[in-house]
C-alpha positions as CSV (number, residue, x, y, z in Angstrom):
1,M,44.6,3.7,20.8
2,R,41.0,4.4,21.0
3,S,39.5,7.6,19.3
4,I,36.0,8.6,20.3
5,L,34.7,12.2,19.1
6,V,31.0,13.2,19.9
7,L,30.0,15.7,17.0
8,S,27.2,18.0,15.9
9,T,26.3,18.1,12.2
10,S,28.4,21.3,11.6
11,A,31.5,19.3,12.3
12,V,30.8,16.8,9.5
13,A,33.1,18.5,7.1
14,V,35.9,18.8,9.5
15,V,35.4,14.8,10.2
16,A,35.4,14.1,6.4
17,A,38.4,15.7,5.8
18,S,40.3,13.8,8.3
19,T,43.0,11.5,6.9
20,A,42.7,7.5,7.1
21,F,45.9,5.7,8.2
22,A,46.8,1.9,8.1
23,G,45.1,0.1,11.2
24,T,42.5,3.2,11.3
25,V,38.9,2.4,11.2
26,K,36.5,5.5,10.8
27,Y,33.2,4.7,12.2
28,Y,30.2,7.3,12.1
29,A,27.2,6.7,14.6
30,D,24.5,8.1,16.4
31,Y,24.2,6.6,19.7
32,D,22.4,8.1,22.8
33,P,24.5,8.6,26.0
34,A,24.1,4.9,27.2
35,P,24.8,3.0,24.2
36,L,27.6,5.3,23.3
37,A,29.5,4.5,26.6
38,A,28.7,0.8,25.9
39,M,30.1,1.2,22.7
40,E,33.2,2.8,23.9
41,E,33.8,-0.2,26.2
42,I,33.3,-2.6,23.2
43,I,35.7,-0.8,21.0
44,A,38.2,-1.0,24.1
45,D,37.7,-4.5,24.4
46,F,38.3,-4.9,20.7
47,E,41.3,-2.9,20.5
48,A,42.9,-4.6,23.4
49,A,42.4,-8.1,21.2
50,N,43.4,-6.2,18.0
51,P,46.3,-3.7,19.2
52,E,47.2,-3.2,15.7
53,I,43.5,-1.5,15.0
54,D,42.2,1.8,16.0
55,I,38.7,2.4,15.7
56,Q,37.8,6.2,15.4
57,L,34.3,6.4,16.5
58,Q,32.7,9.8,15.9
59,N,29.1,10.1,17.1
60,F,26.4,12.5,15.8
61,D,22.9,13.4,17.0
62,H,20.1,11.4,15.7
63,E,18.4,13.9,13.0
64,G,21.6,15.3,11.9
65,Y,22.9,12.0,11.0
66,K,19.7,11.1,9.2
67,T,20.4,14.1,6.8
68,S,24.5,13.8,6.9
69,I,24.6,10.1,5.7
70,R,23.5,10.9,2.3
71,N,26.3,13.5,2.3
72,F,29.3,11.7,3.8
73,L,28.5,8.5,1.7
74,T,28.7,10.4,-1.4
75,A,31.8,12.7,-0.4
76,D,34.5,11.1,2.0
77,A,32.8,7.8,3.5
78,P,33.9,6.4,6.7
79,D,34.4,2.7,6.8
80,L,31.6,1.9,8.9
81,A,28.4,3.7,9.3
82,N,25.2,2.9,11.5
83,W,21.9,2.7,9.9
84,Y,18.6,0.4,10.1
85,A,18.0,-2.8,8.3
86,G,15.2,-3.9,5.5
87,N,14.1,-1.3,3.3
88,R,15.6,1.4,5.4
89,M,19.1,0.0,3.9
90,A,17.9,-0.8,0.6
91,P,18.6,2.6,-1.1
92,F,22.1,2.7,0.1
93,V,22.7,-0.9,-1.4
94,N,21.0,-0.2,-4.6
95,A,23.1,3.1,-4.8
96,G,26.1,1.0,-4.3
97,Q,27.0,3.1,-1.1
98,F,26.9,0.0,1.2
99,A,29.0,-3.2,0.5
100,D,28.5,-6.8,0.3
101,I,29.6,-8.7,3.6
102,S,28.4,-11.9,2.9
103,D,32.0,-13.3,3.5
104,V,32.0,-11.8,7.1
105,W,28.6,-13.8,7.8
106,E,29.8,-17.0,6.1
107,A,33.1,-17.2,7.8
108,N,31.4,-16.5,11.2
109,G,28.6,-18.6,11.0
110,L,26.1,-15.6,11.1
111,K,23.5,-17.2,9.4
112,D,22.9,-19.3,12.1
113,S,23.8,-17.1,15.3
114,L,21.8,-14.1,13.5
115,A,19.2,-16.2,11.5
116,S,16.2,-14.3,12.8
117,A,17.7,-11.1,11.1
118,L,19.0,-13.0,8.2
119,P,15.9,-11.9,5.9
120,S,16.0,-8.1,6.8
121,M,19.7,-8.0,6.2
122,T,19.6,-10.0,2.8
123,I,19.1,-8.4,-0.7
124,D,19.8,-10.2,-3.9
125,D,21.0,-13.1,-1.6
126,K,23.5,-11.1,-0.5
127,Q,24.2,-9.7,3.3
128,W,24.6,-6.2,3.6
129,G,25.6,-5.1,7.3
130,I,25.4,-6.3,11.0
131,P,22.2,-6.2,13.2
132,Y,23.5,-5.7,16.7
133,T,20.1,-4.6,18.5
134,Y,16.0,-4.8,18.0
135,Y,13.2,-4.6,20.3
136,Q,9.9,-6.8,20.0
137,W,6.3,-5.8,19.4
138,G,3.3,-7.8,20.4
139,I,0.1,-7.6,22.6
140,Y,1.0,-6.4,26.3
141,Y,-2.4,-7.3,28.4
142,N,-3.8,-6.4,31.7
143,K,-3.8,-9.7,33.6
144,D,-6.6,-8.5,36.2
145,A,-8.7,-7.5,33.4
146,Y,-8.2,-11.2,32.2
147,A,-9.2,-12.7,35.4
148,K,-12.2,-10.3,35.9
149,V,-13.9,-12.0,32.8
150,G,-12.4,-15.3,33.0
151,A,-10.6,-15.1,30.0
152,E,-7.5,-17.5,28.9
153,V,-4.3,-15.9,27.1
154,P,-5.0,-16.8,23.5
155,E,-2.8,-18.7,20.7
156,T,-5.2,-18.1,17.9
157,Y,-6.7,-14.8,16.6
158,E,-10.3,-16.8,16.6
159,Q,-9.4,-17.2,20.6
160,F,-8.6,-13.6,21.1
161,V,-11.8,-12.5,19.1
162,A,-13.8,-14.8,21.2
163,N,-12.2,-13.1,24.3
164,C,-13.1,-9.7,23.1
165,A,-16.8,-10.7,23.3
166,L,-16.2,-11.2,27.0
167,F,-14.3,-8.1,27.7
168,K,-17.0,-6.0,25.9
169,D,-20.0,-7.6,27.8
170,A,-17.9,-6.4,31.2
171,G,-17.4,-2.9,29.4
172,I,-13.7,-3.1,28.9
173,D,-12.2,-2.2,25.5
174,C,-10.9,-5.3,24.0
175,L,-8.0,-3.4,22.4
176,T,-6.9,0.1,22.8
177,T,-4.6,2.0,20.8
178,G,-3.8,5.8,20.3
179,T,-3.7,6.6,16.4
180,K,-3.7,10.4,16.9
181,A,0.2,10.1,15.7
182,L,-1.0,7.6,13.4
183,W,2.1,5.0,13.7
184,P,0.5,2.9,16.5
185,G,-2.3,1.7,13.9
186,A,0.5,0.4,11.9
187,G,1.7,-1.9,14.3
188,I,-1.8,-3.3,14.4
189,F,-1.8,-3.4,10.4
190,D,1.4,-5.1,10.1
191,Y,0.7,-8.1,12.4
192,M,-2.7,-8.5,10.8
193,N,-0.9,-8.9,7.5
194,L,2.1,-10.9,8.8
195,R,0.0,-13.3,10.4
196,T,-2.6,-13.2,7.5
197,N,-0.2,-13.2,4.3
198,G,3.2,-13.7,5.7
199,Y,6.6,-11.8,5.6
200,E,7.6,-12.1,1.8
201,F,4.0,-10.8,0.9
202,H,4.3,-7.9,3.5
203,M,7.4,-6.9,1.9
204,D,6.2,-7.0,-1.5
205,L,3.3,-4.8,-0.3
206,A,5.5,-2.3,1.4
207,N,7.7,-2.3,-1.7
208,G,5.0,-1.5,-4.0
209,K,5.1,-4.6,-5.7
210,V,1.6,-5.6,-4.9
211,P,-1.9,-3.5,-5.4
212,W,-3.7,-2.5,-2.5
213,T,-6.7,-3.7,-4.2
214,D,-5.7,-7.1,-4.2
215,D,-7.8,-9.7,-2.7
216,R,-4.8,-10.8,-0.1
217,V,-5.0,-7.3,1.2
218,R,-8.5,-7.4,1.3
219,A,-8.2,-10.7,3.4
220,T,-6.2,-8.6,6.2
221,F,-8.4,-6.0,6.4
222,A,-11.4,-8.6,6.7
223,E,-9.7,-10.2,10.0
224,W,-9.2,-6.5,11.1
225,A,-12.7,-6.0,10.7
226,K,-13.3,-8.7,13.2
227,L,-12.4,-6.5,16.0
228,V,-13.3,-3.2,14.3
229,E,-17.2,-3.8,13.6
230,P,-18.3,-5.1,16.5
231,G,-16.4,-2.0,18.7
232,Y,-14.0,-4.0,20.3
233,I,-11.5,-1.2,19.7
234,S,-11.3,2.0,21.7
235,A,-13.7,4.0,20.0
236,N,-11.6,7.6,20.8
237,H,-8.6,6.3,19.5
238,A,-8.3,9.0,17.0
239,A,-8.2,11.5,19.5
240,L,-5.6,9.6,21.7
241,D,-1.8,9.6,21.7
242,W,0.0,6.2,22.4
243,Q,0.6,7.3,26.2
244,D,-3.0,8.1,26.8
245,A,-3.9,4.6,25.4
246,A,-1.4,3.1,27.6
247,S,-3.3,4.6,30.7
248,Q,-6.4,2.7,29.7
249,L,-4.5,-0.5,30.0
250,V,-2.9,0.6,33.5
251,Q,-6.4,1.5,34.7
252,G,-8.0,-1.7,33.2
253,T,-10.5,-0.1,31.1
254,A,-8.7,-1.8,28.3
255,A,-7.3,-5.4,28.3
256,N,-4.9,-5.6,25.6
257,Y,-2.5,-3.3,23.6
258,V,-0.4,-4.0,20.3
259,M,2.9,-2.1,21.2
260,G,6.6,-2.2,21.1
261,N,8.5,-3.2,24.4
262,F,9.6,0.4,25.1
263,A,6.1,0.9,26.7
264,V,6.6,-1.3,29.3
265,A,8.6,1.6,31.2
266,V,5.4,3.8,30.9
267,F,3.0,0.9,32.0
268,K,5.0,0.6,35.1
269,E,5.2,4.2,35.8
270,G,1.5,4.1,35.9
271,G,1.5,1.5,38.6
272,M,1.6,-1.7,36.8
273,T,3.9,-4.7,37.8
274,N,5.0,-8.0,36.4
275,D,1.8,-9.4,38.5
276,T,-0.6,-7.3,36.5
277,L,1.1,-6.8,33.4
278,G,1.2,-9.6,30.6
279,F,3.0,-10.1,27.2
280,M,2.0,-12.5,24.5
281,P,3.2,-12.9,20.7
282,F,0.5,-11.4,18.2
283,P,-1.9,-14.8,17.9
284,T,-2.0,-17.3,14.8
285,I,-4.6,-16.1,12.1
286,N,-3.6,-18.5,9.2
287,P,-1.8,-21.7,10.7
288,D,0.0,-22.2,7.3
289,V,1.9,-18.9,7.5
290,V,5.4,-19.1,9.1
291,R,5.6,-17.0,12.1
292,A,7.1,-13.5,11.5
293,E,7.6,-10.8,14.1
294,E,7.9,-7.1,14.1
295,A,11.2,-5.8,15.6
296,P,12.6,-2.7,14.3
297,T,16.4,-3.2,14.0
298,D,19.5,-1.1,14.0
299,T,22.7,-2.1,12.0
300,I,26.3,-1.2,11.0
301,H,27.5,-1.3,7.7
302,L,30.6,-1.3,5.6
303,T,30.7,1.4,3.3
304,A,31.5,1.1,-0.3
305,A,34.1,3.8,-0.4
306,A,35.7,2.3,3.0
307,S,39.6,2.8,2.9
308,N,40.2,-0.1,5.7
309,V,38.2,-2.9,4.5
310,E,39.9,-5.9,6.3
311,D,40.0,-4.3,9.8
312,A,36.3,-2.8,9.4
313,K,35.2,-6.4,8.8
314,A,37.0,-7.5,11.9
315,F,35.1,-4.9,13.8
316,L,32.0,-6.0,12.2
317,A,32.5,-9.8,13.0
318,Y,33.1,-8.7,16.7
319,M,30.1,-6.6,16.8
320,A,28.0,-9.7,15.6
321,G,29.3,-11.9,18.3
322,A,27.3,-12.8,21.6
323,E,29.6,-11.0,24.0
324,A,29.4,-7.6,22.2
325,Q,25.8,-7.9,21.6
326,T,25.2,-9.1,25.2
327,K,27.0,-5.8,26.5
328,M,25.4,-3.2,24.0
329,N,21.8,-4.3,24.7
330,A,22.0,-4.4,28.5
331,A,22.9,-0.7,28.2
332,M,20.2,0.0,25.6
333,G,17.5,-2.3,27.3
334,Q,16.9,-3.9,24.3
335,L,17.6,-7.4,22.5
336,P,20.4,-8.7,20.9
337,I,20.3,-10.5,17.8
338,N,22.9,-13.1,18.2
339,K,21.1,-16.2,19.8
340,D,23.8,-17.0,22.0
341,A,23.8,-13.9,24.0
342,T,22.2,-13.2,27.1
343,V,19.8,-10.9,28.4
344,A,18.5,-10.1,32.1
345,E,16.9,-12.8,33.7
346,D,14.8,-10.6,36.1
347,D,13.0,-8.6,33.2
348,P,10.0,-11.2,32.0
349,F,9.7,-8.7,29.1
350,I,13.1,-8.7,27.9
351,K,13.4,-12.5,28.4
352,A,10.2,-13.1,26.4
353,G,11.3,-10.8,23.5
354,F,14.5,-12.5,23.2
355,E,12.9,-15.8,23.0
356,L,10.2,-14.9,20.6
357,L,12.5,-13.1,18.3
358,S,15.5,-15.6,18.2
359,T,13.1,-18.5,17.2
360,T,11.4,-16.3,14.6
361,E,11.6,-18.2,11.4
362,G,9.6,-16.3,9.1
363,G,11.3,-13.0,8.8
364,I,11.5,-9.7,10.8
365,A,9.4,-6.7,9.8
366,Q,10.7,-3.3,10.7
367,F,7.6,-1.5,11.0
368,F,5.3,-0.1,8.1
369,D,7.0,3.3,8.4
370,R,10.4,2.0,8.0
371,D,9.5,-0.7,5.3
372,A,7.7,1.6,3.1
373,P,8.6,4.7,1.7
374,A,8.1,7.9,3.8
375,E,5.0,9.3,1.4
376,M,3.5,5.7,1.2
377,A,3.7,5.4,4.9
378,K,2.0,8.5,5.9
379,I,-1.1,8.1,3.4
380,G,-1.1,4.0,4.4
381,M,-1.5,5.1,8.2
382,E,-3.8,7.7,7.6
383,G,-5.9,4.7,5.8
384,F,-5.5,2.3,8.8
385,Q,-6.6,5.0,11.2
386,Q,-9.9,5.7,9.0
387,F,-10.7,1.9,8.7
388,M,-10.7,1.7,12.3
389,V,-13.2,4.5,12.4
390,Q,-15.2,4.0,9.3
391,P,-14.8,0.4,8.3
392,D,-17.6,0.8,5.6
393,Q,-15.2,3.2,3.6
394,L,-12.8,0.2,2.8
395,D,-13.1,0.6,-0.7
396,N,-12.5,4.0,-0.9
397,I,-9.5,3.6,1.3
398,L,-8.0,1.0,-0.8
399,E,-8.4,2.7,-3.9
400,R,-6.7,5.6,-2.6
401,L,-3.8,3.8,-1.3
402,E,-3.7,2.0,-4.6
403,K,-3.7,5.2,-6.7
404,A,-0.7,6.6,-4.1
405,R,1.1,3.2,-4.8
406,E,0.9,3.7,-8.8
407,R,2.1,7.2,-8.3
408,I,4.8,6.8,-5.5
409,Y,6.8,3.8,-6.9
410,Q,7.1,4.8,-10.5
């Protein structure tokens, strides 16, 4: 029997007071309507194959859930809870509130089928949840702008920078972004650092283990400066929202945009089609660095206080499978992590993202404001924005970030 409840945060106390029975798995989540409907179908499929197990899904609003999880993991935890990969799950792992499910990964061959997300689900050589959806970041570009200047789609950063000179001569911004809300600039920084120094260094920086004044960080900014100093990035980006920058790509006044796949809908609403909008991975900077990607990842976790561990693990194994992940992500318009899942063949951006992420060997970063603590993320993103406006202030920016690191990670 399936039990689905949709709850406000005021109902948390009532939910927490419910009694768990043998064969019952309590699962707390925060799905939007479309993925909630898909999850209801997945649970029905699972229960049909496992009639002795009753998954009781209790769904909360997003913002309330972010606050409530800290309370219910301490007070009366469910068996399963939704959260996020990488550094976002680390506090709950370190506090002993998420359980090690390495046995589920081993028994089901998940280090192979979910290989792209393995680094972001691993702490202390153990796996702490099941990733079920992510979406790619990369460079979206205007094909007409490329054709206008005779530019080829680049594979290396050197080629990308050379293209920028062509675009500038034609009066086209090589790269647009809108940093009024700060976070779009973090996407550029993340890729500059991932391509220059690799995933492990990027995670160490986000974890406060590396000084911001380190020469390797300066190397990242030196690569970024190749776009900033010649004026290849839209000059008014600090006054633009990300949708405003999207309009520049649509209109052809900008050629490239580092952004997540959710922006495709905005590009197409503006009039772009598959014939005029293209996608490419962020180009290679250091060929010796194994390719890593940016793909914020949603996860399901076994709580350390779970009452029904065996059945909860059975459902986690099911959610890791290709069939469940295909169904879930078709509803979400995102990408399954399981490499044997399928995606819509008629969507070139979903198809390209699935291929890109499924073949990523260097790790999946979650995005700067997920990978770094909130206070460090804000200060960092302010610094990224300032660098793109005042590159001559790099020393002051890095010193400010370093002082913040010393204080925040104590």
